[in-house]
ZATORVEX-711597 format. One record per residue (C-alpha): residue number from 1; x, y, z. Coordinates in pm, whole numbers, plus 32768, in hexadecimal, padded with zeros to 4 digits. Example, Ala and Ser with C-alpha at 12.3 -4.5 7.8 and 13.67 -1.06 7.14 Angstrom:
! ZATORVEX-711597
(1 (84CE 7E3E 830C)),
(2 (8557 7F96 82CA)),
//
This chain:
! ZATORVEX-711597
(1 (62D0 43F7 6965)),
(2 (61E4 4318 688B)),
(3 (6206 41EE 692F)),
(4 (60B7 411F 6939)),
(5 (600D 4064 6A51)),
(6 (60A7 3F31 6AA4)),
(7 (5F54 3EA7 6ACD)),
(8 (5E1F 3EAA 6A47)),
(9 (5D72 3F5B 6BC2)),
(10 (5C21 3FA6 6BE3)),
(11 (5B9B 4063 6AAB)),
(12 (5A80 4167 6A8C)),
(13 (5A19 423F 692E)),
(14 (5955 432B 6891)),
(15 (58B8 438C 673D)),
(16 (584A 4487 66A8)),
(17 (56D6 44CB 6663)),
(18 (56CA 442D 64EB)),
(19 (57AE 4326 655E)),
(20 (587E 438D 6493)),
(21 (59BE 43A6 6560)),
(22 (5A20 42F9 66A0)),
(23 (5B1D 4302 67A8)),
(24 (5B75 41C5 684F)),
(25 (5C29 425E 69A6)),
(26 (5D21 4146 6A50)),
(27 (5D80 4142 6BAB)),
(28 (5EB9 407F 6BF9)),
(29 (5FF1 40DC 6C4F)),
(30 (5FD3 41F3 6BBD)),
(31 (5E85 42A9 6B32)),
(32 (5E63 42B1 69BA)),
(33 (5D40 42AA 68BD)),
(34 (5D49 429B 6744)),
(35 (5C4A 4315 6664)),
(36 (5B75 4284 651A)),
(37 (5AD7 4332 63DE)),
(38 (59C9 425D 6342)),
(39 (5A70 4113 63E4)),
(40 (5BE9 4191 6377)),
(41 (5CDF 41F4 6429)),
(42 (5D50 4376 6454)),
(43 (5E1B 437D 657F)),
(44 (5EB5 4266 6623)),
(45 (5EC7 4219 6778)),
(46 (5F6B 4369 6808)),
(47 (5FC7 4380 696E)),
(48 (5F6A 44B2 6A67)),
(49 (5FF5 4542 6BC0)),
(50 (6006 4653 6C7C)),
(51 (6171 4659 6D70)),
(52 (6120 4726 6EB8)),
(53 (6271 480D 6F3B)),
(54 (6273 46FE 7080)),
(55 (62A1 45EF 6F6E)),
(56 (612D 454C 6F67)),
(57 (60ED 44F1 6DDF)),
(58 (5F4C 44C7 6D8E)),
(59 (5F6A 43D1 6C9E)),
(60 (6068 42C2 6D2D)),
(61 (5F9E 419E 6DF5)),
(62 (5E53 425A 6DF3)),
(63 (5D43 41E0 6EE5)),
(64 (5BE3 423D 6E87)),
(65 (5B0E 42AB 6F5D)),
(66 (59F7 4318 6E84)),
(67 (5957 4305 6D33)),
(68 (583F 43DD 6CD5)),
(69 (57C3 4407 6B92)),
(70 (56C6 455D 6AE7)),
(71 (5657 45AF 698A)),
(72 (55D1 473A 693F)),
(73 (550E 479B 67E4)),
(74 (54DC 4907 6825)),
(75 (5531 4A4D 6799)),
(76 (55F3 4B57 681A)),
(77 (560B 4CBE 67D4)),
(78 (5720 4D16 671C)),
(79 (571F 4E89 66DF)),
(80 (581D 4F56 6615)),
(81 (5899 4E1C 658C)),
(82 (580A 4D2B 643A)),
(83 (56A6 4D1A 64B6)),
(84 (55D1 4D96 65CA)),
(85 (559C 4C3D 6656)),
(86 (567D 4AFB 6614)),
(87 (5614 4980 6655)),
(88 (56B7 48CC 6770)),
(89 (56A1 4769 6729)),
(90 (5775 467A 67E8)),
(91 (5798 4539 68D7)),
(92 (58A2 454F 69C9)),
(93 (5916 4448 6B02)),
(94 (59DF 44D7 6BED)),
(95 (5ACA 43F1 6CC8)),
(96 (5B3F 445D 6E07)),
(97 (5C74 43B8 6EDA)),
(98 (5CB4 4390 700B)),
(99 (5DCE 44B1 7080)),
(100 (5CD3 45B0 7019)),
(101 (5CC4 45EE 6EA0)),
(102 (5C22 457F 6D98)),
(103 (5C17 4578 6C00)),
(104 (5AD4 45DF 6B12)),
(105 (5AB6 4572 69C2)),
(106 (59E0 4601 68D6)),
(107 (595E 455D 677A)),
(108 (58A8 4671 6692)),
(109 (584F 4603 653E)),
(110 (595E 467B 64B4)),
(111 (5AA6 466B 65B6)),
(112 (5B1D 45E8 66FE)),
(113 (5B8F 46D7 6836)),
(114 (5C12 4671 6981)),
(115 (5C8D 4722 6AAE)),
(116 (5CFF 46F8 6C1F)),
(117 (5C5D 476F 6D3B)),
(118 (5CBA 4781 6EAA)),
(119 (5C14 47AE 6FCB)),
(120 (5D3C 47F9 70D1)),
(121 (5CFB 48C3 71D8)),
(122 (5E53 4987 71E6)),
(123 (5EE5 4A48 708A)),
(124 (5FD9 496D 6F92)),
(125 (6119 497A 6EE6)),
(126 (60FE 48F9 6DAD)),
(127 (6273 4853 6D62)),
(128 (61ED 47C2 6C0C)),
(129 (60CC 4719 6B3C)),
(130 (60D3 4612 6A3F)),
(131 (601D 465D 68F0)),
(132 (605A 453B 67FB)),
(133 (5FE4 4520 66A2)),
(134 (6004 43DB 660B)),
(135 (5F99 438B 6480)),
(136 (5F7F 4233 6403)),
(137 (6043 42A7 62D9)),
(138 (615B 43AC 623D)),
(139 (6054 44B1 61BD)),
(140 (6073 45EA 613C)),
(141 (6072 472F 625E)),
(142 (6035 4871 6229)),
(143 (6115 4923 632A)),
(144 (6150 4A78 6366)),
(145 (62BC 4A8C 642D)),
(146 (62E7 4BDE 6517)),
(147 (63EC 4CB0 649B)),
(148 (64D6 4CBE 65BC)),
(149 (658B 4D91 6640)),
(150 (66C1 4D88 66E3)),
(151 (66A4 4DDE 6820)),
(152 (655D 4CBE 686B)),
(153 (6516 4BC5 677D)),
(154 (636E 4BFE 6826)),
(155 (63B1 4D5C 67D8)),
(156 (6313 4DA0 6667)),
(157 (6218 4E7B 65A2)),
(158 (60F9 4D51 6564)),
(159 (6147 4D98 63DD)),
(160 (61AC 4CB5 62C5)),
(161 (6135 4BFC 61A1)),
(162 (60C1 4A96 619B)),
(163 (61DF 49A0 6131)),
(164 (6192 4861 609A)),
(165 (623A 472A 612B)),
(166 (6227 45B5 618E)),
(167 (620B 456F 62FA)),
(168 (6352 44DF 62F7)),
(169 (63F5 45EF 626A)),
(170 (6373 4728 634E)),
(171 (64AA 47E2 63CB)),
(172 (6507 4731 6543)),
(173 (6593 4871 65AA)),
(174 (6484 496F 6537)),
(175 (6341 49AB 65EF)),
(176 (61F6 49A8 6554)),
(177 (60FC 4AC4 65B8)),
(178 (5F74 4A53 65C3)),
(179 (5E94 4A2D 6517)),
(180 (5F56 491D 642A)),
(181 (5EBC 4801 6331)),
(182 (5F08 467D 62FD)),
(183 (5E6C 45FA 617C)),
(184 (5E26 4493 6198)),
(185 (5DDC 4451 606D)),
(186 (5C71 43DE 5FF9)),
(187 (5C0E 457F 6041)),
(188 (5C27 4521 61AD)),
(189 (5CE8 464D 6263)),
(190 (5D22 4671 63B5)),
(191 (5D4E 47ED 644B)),
(192 (5E2A 480A 65B0)),
(193 (5DBC 4922 666C)),
(194 (5D79 4977 67C9)),
(195 (5C48 4A44 6888)),
(196 (5C08 4ACE 69D3)),
(197 (5D66 4B46 6A00)),
(198 (5D8E 4C00 6B64)),
(199 (5E57 4BD4 6C7A)),
(200 (5F5F 4B12 6BAD)),
(201 (6057 4B50 6A92)),
(202 (5FF3 4B01 6924)),
(203 (6055 49AC 6889)),
(204 (615C 4971 6747)),
(205 (616B 4849 66BD)),
(206 (62D4 4799 663D)),
(207 (6315 4692 6528)),
(208 (63C9 4566 65C5)),
(209 (6468 44D2 6481)),
(210 (632B 43CF 6457)),
(211 (61D0 43DB 6429)),
(212 (617B 448F 659F)),
(213 (6161 45FB 661B)),
(214 (61A8 463D 677D)),
(215 (615A 478C 681E)),
(216 (6227 4889 68B1)),
(217 (6218 498E 6985)),
(218 (62A9 4AED 69F7)),
(219 (6325 4AC7 6B72)),
(220 (62DB 4C05 6C76)),
(221 (63B2 4D0E 6C25)),
(222 (6499 4D60 6D34)),
(223 (658B 4E71 6CBA)),
(224 (64EC 4F6E 6BC5)),
(225 (658C 50B2 6B21)),
(226 (64A8 51B3 6A89)),
(227 (6512 51C0 6908)),
(228 (64BD 5190 67C8)),
(229 (63FA 525E 66D6)),
(230 (6418 53B7 6734)),
(231 (6463 5327 68A5)),
(232 (631B 52A6 68E5)),
(233 (633A 5143 6914)),
(234 (63B4 5070 6A15)),
(235 (64D0 4FA0 69AB)),
(236 (6508 4E6E 6A99)),
(237 (6651 4DFC 6ADA)),
(238 (662A 4CFC 6BE2)),
(239 (650A 4BE0 6C01)),
(240 (6489 4B3F 6D50)),
(241 (6497 49AC 6D53)),
(242 (62D2 4998 6D28)),
(243 (6223 4A25 6C2E)),
(244 (60B2 4AB6 6D3F)),
(245 (60A2 4B14 6E6D)),
(246 (5EF2 4B06 6E7E)),
(247 (5DE4 4AE0 6F5F)),
(248 (5DB3 498B 6FCC)),
(249 (5C2C 494E 6F88)),
(250 (5C3E 4978 6E1C)),
(251 (5BF5 48E6 6CC5)),
(252 (5D17 48F4 6BE5)),
(253 (5D30 496E 6A70)),
(254 (5C6C 487C 696B)),
(255 (5D49 47A8 688F)),
(256 (5CA2 47BF 6746)),
(257 (5CBC 46FF 65F7)),
(258 (5BC0 475B 6511)),
(259 (5B6E 4649 63F5)),
(260 (5A92 4622 62BD)),
(261 (5ABA 4593 6165)),
(262 (5A35 46CF 60CF)),
(263 (5B14 4820 60AB)),
(264 (59D5 48EE 60C2)),
(265 (5982 4841 61FF)),
(266 (5AFB 4883 62AB)),
(267 (5AD0 4A1A 6249)),
(268 (5943 49ED 62FF)),
(269 (59A6 4951 6431)),
(270 (5970 4A42 6589)),
(271 (5A30 4983 6662)),
(272 (5ADE 4A70 6700)),
(273 (59E0 4B33 674D)),
(274 (58F7 4A1E 67B8)),
(275 (5A19 49B6 68BA)),
(276 (5A5E 4AE4 693A)),
(277 (59BE 4B7B 6A96)),
(278 (5894 4C57 6A9D)),
(279 (5878 4DAA 6A76)),
(280 (5916 4E4E 6BCC)),
(281 (588C 4FAA 6B6A)),
(282 (5716 4FC0 6BA1)),
(283 (56B2 50F0 6B06)),
(284 (5732 50F9 69B8)),
(285 (5624 5202 6915)),
(286 (571E 52FB 6913)),
(287 (582C 522C 6816)),
(288 (5836 52B7 66D4)),
(289 (58D3 51C5 65B4)),
(290 (5924 529F 6461)),
(291 (5A17 5313 6351)),
(292 (5B24 53F0 63C1)),
(293 (5BD8 551F 62E0)),
(294 (5D84 54A2 62F3)),
(295 (5E95 5592 62AD)),
(296 (5FCB 5495 62F8)),
(297 (5FBC 53A9 619C)),
(298 (5F6A 54DE 60DF)),
(299 (60A3 55A3 61B3)),
(300 (5FA2 56C5 61F2)),
(301 (5FA4 5700 6056)),
(302 (5E90 5851 6056)),
(303 (5ECE 58F2 5EE3)),
(304 (5E21 5A34 5E50)),
(305 (5E56 5AC4 5FC2)),
(306 (5EDC 5C38 602B)),
(307 (5F79 5B7F 613C)),
(308 (609C 5A9E 616D)),
(309 (5FEA 592E 619C)),
(310 (6093 5859 62DD)),
(311 (6015 5845 647C)),
(312 (5F97 595B 648C)),
(313 (5E14 59D7 64C3)),
(314 (5DDA 5A71 6369)),
(315 (5E33 591D 62C0)),
(316 (5D60 585D 63A7)),
(317 (5C46 593E 6364)),
(318 (5C48 58D0 61F0)),
(319 (5BEC 5773 627F)),
(320 (5AF1 57CA 6384)),
(321 (5A5F 5871 624D)),
(322 (5A88 574C 6173)),
(323 (5A0E 5655 6276)),
(324 (58BC 5749 62B1)),
(325 (5871 574E 612E)),
(326 (58BD 55F7 611E)),
(327 (580C 5574 624B)),
(328 (592D 54F8 62D6)),
(329 (5924 54AA 6448)),
(330 (5A5E 54EB 64C7)),
(331 (5BD1 55C3 6497)),
(332 (5CE4 5521 64FA)),
(333 (5DFC 55EC 6583)),
(334 (5F27 54C2 6564)),
(335 (6088 54EE 65B6)),
(336 (6134 565F 65F5)),
(337 (6035 5735 669C)),
(338 (60EF 56E2 67ED)),
(339 (626A 574A 6828)),
(340 (633C 565D 6788)),
(341 (6426 559B 687D)),
(342 (6346 55FB 69D4)),
(343 (6264 54CD 69DD)),
(344 (6199 55D1 6A76)),
(345 (603F 55CC 69FC)),
(346 (6002 5719 6ACC)),
(347 (6102 57E8 69D3)),
(348 (6065 5859 687E)),
(349 (6146 58F2 6780)),
(350 (611C 5A57 674B)),
(351 (605D 5A56 65F3)),
(352 (5F3A 595F 6692)),
(353 (5E29 5A29 6744)),
(354 (5D73 58FE 67E1)),
(355 (5C44 5980 6880)),
(356 (5BE6 5A85 6733)),
(357 (5C16 595F 665A)),
(358 (5B36 5894 670F)),
(359 (59FC 5997 671A)),
(360 (5A60 59AC 658B)),
(361 (5A15 5853 6585)),
(362 (58D0 5865 6668)),
(363 (5850 5961 656E)),
(364 (585F 58B3 6499)),
(365 (57F4 5760 6537)),
(366 (595D 56D5 6502)),
(367 (59EB 5606 6628)),
(368 (5B30 5605 6666)),
(369 (5C43 54FA 66C1)),
(370 (5DBE 5515 6747)),
(371 (5EB4 5414 66E3)),
(372 (5FA1 53E1 680C)),
(373 (6108 52EF 6851)),
(374 (60EC 5207 6937)),
(375 (61C5 526F 6A40)),
(376 (613D 53D3 6A34)),
(377 (5FD3 532B 6A73)),
(378 (6039 5237 6B75)),
(379 (60D1 5311 6C68)),
(380 (5FCC 5407 6C9B)),
(381 (5EB1 534F 6C25)),
(382 (5DAE 53E1 6D12)),
(383 (5DDF 553F 6D04)),
(384 (5DF0 5549 6B6B)),
(385 (5CBB 5494 6B67)),
(386 (5C0A 5572 6C2E)),
(387 (5CD9 569C 6B9F)),
(388 (5C52 5673 6A5F)),
(389 (5B1F 55F6 6AA8)),
(390 (5AB5 5702 6B2D)),
(391 (5B3A 57DE 6A0C)),
(392 (5A60 5713 6930)),
(393 (5B46 5628 686F)),
(394 (5AA4 54C1 6835)),
(395 (5B90 53CE 683E)),
(396 (5D06 5366 6800)),
(397 (5DD2 52C9 671B)),
(398 (5F0A 5219 67F9)),
(399 (601F 51B0 6739)),
(400 (6173 50CF 6738)),
(401 (612C 4FFB 6864)),
(402 (61CD 4EC3 676D)),
(403 (61AF 4DC6 6871)),
(404 (60D8 4CEE 68EF)),
(405 (616E 4C55 6A3D)),
(406 (6095 4CB5 6B7C)),
(407 (60E0 4E07 6BED)),
(408 (607F 4E5E 6A70)),
(409 (5F34 4D98 6A9D)),
(410 (5F00 4E30 6BFB)),
(411 (5F4A 4F7E 6B6F)),
(412 (5E4E 4F39 6A34)),
(413 (5D2E 4ED7 6B2C)),
(414 (5D76 4FD2 6C2E)),
(415 (5D5F 50F2 6B23)),
(416 (5C3F 504E 6A56)),
(417 (5B7A 5086 6BD4)),
(418 (5BEE 51DF 6C31)),
(419 (5BA2 5256 6AEE)),
(420 (5A59 51D8 6B04)),
(421 (5A25 5285 6C2D)),
(422 (5A74 53C9 6B87)),
(423 (596F 5374 6A84)),
(424 (5AA5 5361 6995)),
(425 (5ABD 524D 6850)),
(426 (5C30 5190 681F)),
(427 (5CDA 514A 66EF)),
(428 (5E1F 506D 6728)),
(429 (5F15 50A7 665B)),
(430 (605A 4FF7 6667)),
(431 (5F99 4EDD 66E8)),
(432 (5F72 4D71 66F7)),
(433 (5E54 4CAB 6686)),
(434 (5CF5 4CF4 66F6)),
(435 (5CD1 4BDE 67A9)),
(436 (5B3D 4BE8 6816)),
(437 (5BAB 4D4E 68D5)),
(438 (5A8B 4E21 67EE)),
(439 (59C0 4D3D 68BA)),
(440 (5A13 4D6D 6A09)),
(441 (5A3C 4EF5 69C2)),
(442 (597A 4F70 68A4)),
(443 (59F6 50CC 688E)),
(444 (5B1E 5022 682C)),
(445 (5AC5 5061 66CA)),
(446 (5BC5 4FDF 65E3)),
(447 (5D57 4F4E 65FB)),
(448 (5E83 4F31 6518)),
(449 (5F5B 4DE8 652F)),
(450 (5F38 4DF1 63B8)),
(451 (601B 4E31 627F)),
(452 (5F34 4F88 621E)),
(453 (5F50 5065 610C)),
(454 (601E 5146 61D4)),
(455 (6131 5030 613A)),
(456 (6107 50CD 5FCC)),
(457 (61DB 5206 605C)),
(458 (630A 5146 606F)),
(459 (62F4 4FF7 5FA9)),
(460 (6321 4F7B 5E2E)),
(461 (627F 4E7A 5D6A)),
(462 (6341 4D67 5E7A)),
(463 (6226 4DB3 5F42)),
(464 (6116 4D14 5EB4)),
(465 (5FE1 4DF7 5F4C)),
(466 (5EF7 4D58 5E3F)),
(467 (5F18 4BFD 5EB8)),
(468 (5F46 4C5E 6020)),
(469 (5DD9 4D10 5FE9)),
(470 (5D46 4B9B 5F8F)),
(471 (5DCE 4AF3 60A4)),
(472 (5D77 4BCE 61D1)),
(473 (5BF0 4BA4 61C5)),
(474 (5C3E 4A0D 6218)),
(475 (5D5F 4A52 62FF)),
(476 (5DB0 4B89 63BE)),
(477 (5C38 4C2E 63BB)),
(478 (5BA3 4ADE 642F)),
(479 (5C41 4B60 659E)),
(480 (5B9A 4CAA 657D)),
(481 (5B8C 4E12 64C9)),
(482 (5C91 4EA5 641F)),
(483 (5D3C 5002 6419)),
(484 (5D93 4FC8 62A9)),
(485 (5D6D 5138 622A)),
(486 (5CD4 50EB 60DA)),
(487 (5C91 5200 5FE8)),
(488 (5D7C 525A 5EE6)),
(489 (5D54 5318 5DEA)),
(490 (5E8B 5304 5D3D)),
(491 (5E7C 51AD 5CC5)),
(492 (5FB7 50D6 5C09)),
(493 (5F9B 4F91 5B25)),
(494 (60E4 4EEF 5B0F)),
(495 (613B 4F8D 5A0E)),
(496 (612A 50D6 5AD1)),
(497 (612C 50A8 5C14)),
(498 (6230 5163 5CF3)),
(499 (626E 518C 5E5F)),
(500 (6261 534E 5EEA)),
(501 (627C 5378 6018)),
(502 (61DC 54EA 5FC6)),
(503 (60F0 549E 5EC2)),
(504 (60A5 5326 5F06)),
(505 (5FD3 523F 5E3D)),
(506 (5F35 510E 5E2F)),
(507 (5F87 4FB0 5D8E)),
(508 (5E49 4F42 5CCF)),
(509 (5D31 5022 5C64)),
(510 (5C57 5102 5CB7)),
(511 (5B2D 5030 5CC8)),
(512 (5BF9 4F53 5DB9)),
(513 (5C25 508C 5EAD)),
(514 (5AD0 50CC 5E85)),
(515 (5A61 4F47 5EBF)),
(516 (5B53 4F26 600E)),
(517 (5A59 500B 60DC)),
(518 (597B 4EF4 60AF)),
(519 (5A38 4DB0 60C2)),
(520 (5AF8 4E02 61E1)),
(521 (5A6D 4E0E 6334)),
(522 (5ABD 4F9A 63D6)),
(523 (59BF 5054 64AD)),
(524 (5AD7 5156 649C)),
(525 (5B40 5186 6385)),
(526 (5C2F 5264 62E7)),
(527 (5C25 532B 619B)),
(528 (5D82 5332 6156)),
(529 (5D89 543C 603B)),
(530 (5DB5 5599 606A)),
(531 (5C4E 566E 602B)),
(532 (5CDE 5726 5EBB)),
(533 (5CF0 55C7 5E34)),
(534 (5BAE 5565 5E88)),
(535 (5B18 568B 5E34)),
(536 (5BAE 561D 5CC9)),
(537 (5AEA 5501 5CC1)),
(538 (5984 554F 5D3E)),
(539 (58E5 541A 5CF7)),
(540 (59E5 534F 5D9B)),
(541 (59F9 5438 5EEB)),
(542 (586E 5429 5EE0)),
(543 (588C 52BC 5EEF)),
(544 (5948 528E 5FDA)),
(545 (58B1 53AD 60B1)),
(546 (5768 52C1 609C)),
(547 (57C3 5163 60F0)),
(548 (5790 5121 6261)),
(549 (58A1 5086 6343)),
(550 (57B7 4FBA 6431)),
(551 (56B9 4EDF 63AF)),
(552 (5566 4E29 63F3)),
(553 (55FD 4CD6 634F)),
(554 (5731 4C73 6288)),
(555 (5736 4B13 616A)),
(556 (5875 4ABA 6103)),
(557 (580A 4A75 5F7C)),
(558 (592C 49D5 5ECC)),
(559 (5AC2 49A2 5F19)),
(560 (5BDD 4906 5F06)),
(561 (5D1A 4953 5FD5)),
(562 (5DEA 49E9 5F1A)),
(563 (5D2E 4A21 5DC0)),
(564 (5BE9 4AD6 5DE8)),
(565 (5ACE 4B44 5F01)),
(566 (5991 4BC9 5ECD)),
(567 (58CB 4C3F 6004)),
(568 (5761 4CC2 6015)),
(569 (56F3 4DA7 6159)),
(570 (5578 4E27 61C5)),
(571 (5560 4F98 626E)),
(572 (5398 4FA1 629B)),
(573 (5340 4F62 6132)),
(574 (5446 4F6B 608A)),
(575 (558A 4EA2 5FFC)),
(576 (56D7 4EF8 5FC0)),
(577 (57BA 4DFC 5EEA)),
(578 (58EB 4E0E 5EBB)),
(579 (5A05 4D03 5E3B)),
(580 (5B87 4CEA 5DE7)),
(581 (5C70 4C36 5D03)),
(582 (5DD5 4BCF 5D0F)),
(583 (5EDE 4C56 5BEB)),
(584 (5DDD 4B60 5B00)),
(585 (5CE7 4BB5 5A1F)),
(586 (5BB4 4B17 5A9C)),
(587 (5A60 4AEC 5A3B)),
(588 (595B 4AA7 5B71)),
(589 (57D8 4A1D 5B47)),
(590 (578B 4AB9 5C90)),
(591 (5629 4A2C 5D21)),
(592 (5560 4B32 5DE2)),
(593 (5404 4A8F 5E22)),
(594 (5439 4AB7 5F8E)),
(595 (53E9 4C01 5F94)),
(596 (529E 4BBA 5F68)),
(597 (5172 4C68 5EF6)),
(598 (523F 4DA4 5EA2)),
(599 (51ED 4EB3 5D44)),
(600 (534E 4E0D 5CE3)),
(601 (5395 4F75 5C83)),
(602 (5532 4FA8 5C93)),
(603 (564E 50D2 5C78)),
(604 (5785 5019 5C1E)),
(605 (58D5 5071 5BEF)),
(606 (59A7 4F97 5B2B)),
(607 (5AE8 4F86 5A7F)),
(608 (5AEF 5042 595F)),
(609 (5B6A 4F8B 57E8)),
(610 (5CE3 5037 5829)),
(611 (5CF7 4FE2 5999)),
(612 (5E19 4EC9 5966)),
(613 (5EF6 4FE6 5908)),
(614 (5E4E 513C 5989)),
(615 (5DE0 50B6 5AD7)),
(616 (5D14 51D7 5B22)),
(617 (5C31 516A 59F5)),
(618 (5AE4 513A 5A51)),
(619 (5962 513B 59F6)),
(620 (584C 5196 5ABA)),
(621 (56D6 5107 5A7D)),
(622 (5589 50DE 5A9A)),
(623 (54E4 4F7E 5A8F)),
(624 (53FC 4E95 5B18)),
(625 (543C 4D48 5B6E)),
(626 (5380 4C2F 5AB3)),
(627 (5256 4B6F 5B88)),
(628 (530B 4A77 5C04)),
(629 (541B 4B77 5C68)),
(630 (5537 4AF0 5BA9)),
(631 (5662 4BCD 5B5C)),
(632 (57BA 4B9F 5A7F)),
(633 (5892 4C70 5A74)),
(634 (5A3D 4C7E 5A0E)),
(635 (5B67 4D29 5AEF)),
(636 (5C95 4DB1 5A7A)),
(637 (5DDA 4D23 5ACC)),
(638 (5DCE 4DC2 5C45)),
(639 (5C84 4E25 5C24)),
(640 (5B05 4E3C 5CD6)),
(641 (59BB 4EBF 5CBB)),
(642 (58CD 4F4B 5DB9)),
(643 (5760 4F81 5D8B)),
(644 (563D 4FF0 5E64)),
(645 (5509 4F3F 5E44)),
(646 (539F 4FE9 5EA1)),
//
């Protein structure tokens, strides 16, 4: 797996437009590459190959047929993402080999990516792909291990904290889901992920007991049995001896290494989006991002009414009223509206009259989205989409896939395509990393694959969500938007936090929850708390309601992975700026000069003087930035701030 080329062979290279990143590609007995950053090694010689079911190995004794180079410097549209347009600037080297295959390397100013290319005429069965990252030293890594179930090591929810461990100390018996990050020292970090995942299983990494990582893929399902959560999942009982069945002529997923020497540039990377296939949805005018009134996290907790709150029309009408009064675009009916254990989305519980509810919502300019378990959605996808689109439903939140073998990847693409056909948006929960799908299908607005706020319903302080919040902008969010579900009004310090399934709270301050709506990418953003709690906090409610979910411009102002982050986003002429810290109190000196010639008049929410003990304590102030647009602000432990500048 890690044998280096027996001799130098032919050498090729590609460098980033700014010249800082260089990949050297060696074609000898093996196909391998290495990467330097500012002349220093960041990825040592690492082999790559792909094995077909007939025994052919692309990458063993390869024979070069043609080499081509390309440079691109342009802008691409990026609707419903961090900016309305993104810069795409790279140099590429493509090596075509005899036998109808090739490899493309691209060098951007913030990373290196490569992919296999096939020009085969007949369909292929891929036995395996060799993905290898050899690092020049025993660096510190930040790894999210899978929480694998006994039934299948690749059956997992893609939710976990990051463990800080030397490369040599990574548990070789556990899978690592992507993205993950390696800290090489001198501020240089490498984040490993993938993009343009289609007709192929997702990539995991495993440790090797040294300074190397090797790739791993789930093999194609052979025997599966319906089961799992409420019988809404497929549990793989046996797998084939290959990983993919695929078209013969195609490009394969990108293997991405984001490389920076400044953490804020890591958080700002758009490589996952840039490397994805362009949109397959020709008309996107009907796609509407927005915020969502959500009932599951707060357990349908409506009080002060004359009906029993729960899964019924009266309760949902209260959520609709709340959404309408506050300009919130959507209501979601989460798990419970369809008859349990039937895996049949055409069977609605008797307490819910969907046509009546949808008509009521429409009369108030609120749209309805429905939750769906994976098996229930997949078994009758076309009919379900047609039926509910005709009823007036605007999208689905599909949940509990909990795998990323090719069967699930194919399902996700089929779901995105089918939903687009019926002008339905899609939120993919119980899901792997985005891997660029939000570019290819812009109607897919959000993805879980994150250890989100739902964990606070049942987790103790042993799960450090505050530290996790200042990790994910530099790791998970680099792969794409996150269905994190912020907005808790019940907030706990280290002294007061406790889990409560029915009346949950967050870790950290109130202002932290406000800040999450700006710091985290989320074009379909759920408000986790109950309307009753929001109405008790009108200042915070109104602020959350005013924050956009898509942006014209995003700037990562400052940050250090695992410690703090400050993010600024522009919508029209208005800037939204927010920051988070870990459990350490922190004074931030923030340079906002980039916002240009605005009045500098701002509304700011900041941690109160007693927020370290009472996390709900905050101050709302009006201020005018000085002429140089400098801001000094103090954050409480687990704190944050959020502001609007006009």
